[in-house]
N, C-alpha and C positions, 0 to 999 in steps of 0.2 A: 794621692796615685801622681806618681816619682815616674811624668817622660822622657824620654830620649831625645833630646836635641834632634840626632837623625832622624828617630822613628819619624816623629813628625815632622822633618820634611823632608822624607821619600816618600810618606803617607799623602803627603797635602800636597805633591806633586804627581803625584798617581790617579787621585781625587780628579783632580782637575785637570789633567790630558783626558784622562780615561771614562771619569764617571764611577759608576756602579764596576764595569769593568774592573775595576781594582781590586775589589775585592777578591772577585773568583781570580785572580793572574793573584794576587797574593796566596789561597789559601793553594791553588799548585805549586808555587813553589816552597812552600810551606810543609805541601807533602811529600814534594821531593826531593827536597834534602833533611827529612826526617826517615826518609826511608833509605839514604844512604850514609845518614846517623850521625848526621853533620848537627849535633844540638847546636852549637851555639851561634849560628846562619842561622836556621830554624829558629831558635829563639827573639832572633831582630826578624823576619820577618810572618814568626805570630804576633808581635806589638804590632807590624806593621799591616796585619789583616786584623786587629782591634780596633785601631786608631783611627782607618779607615773606615771602618764600620760607625765611630761614635762622629768623624766629619759631615761623612752621606744621613746620616741622622738627625744632625746639626742643620746640613742643608736641604733639608726633605721636609721641614713641616711646613715653609712657609710654599711645598711646590706640593706639596698635598693637597688630593680634592679632601672640603668639609665631609666627613663619618655624615 
């Protein structure tokens, strides 16, 4: 999987500053841009959302309580 460096940088920064809210903000931007028919920007935010989810998942196992 090839990740754009801009997407990775942006998602990393969002996760560092906002934590789990980064996913919600990314999803809202994605919906807004899709509704506005701005497909290129929507694709960027879709990638940011997925990368943010992945970054939080990698960070969460250490913080999650045992099952």
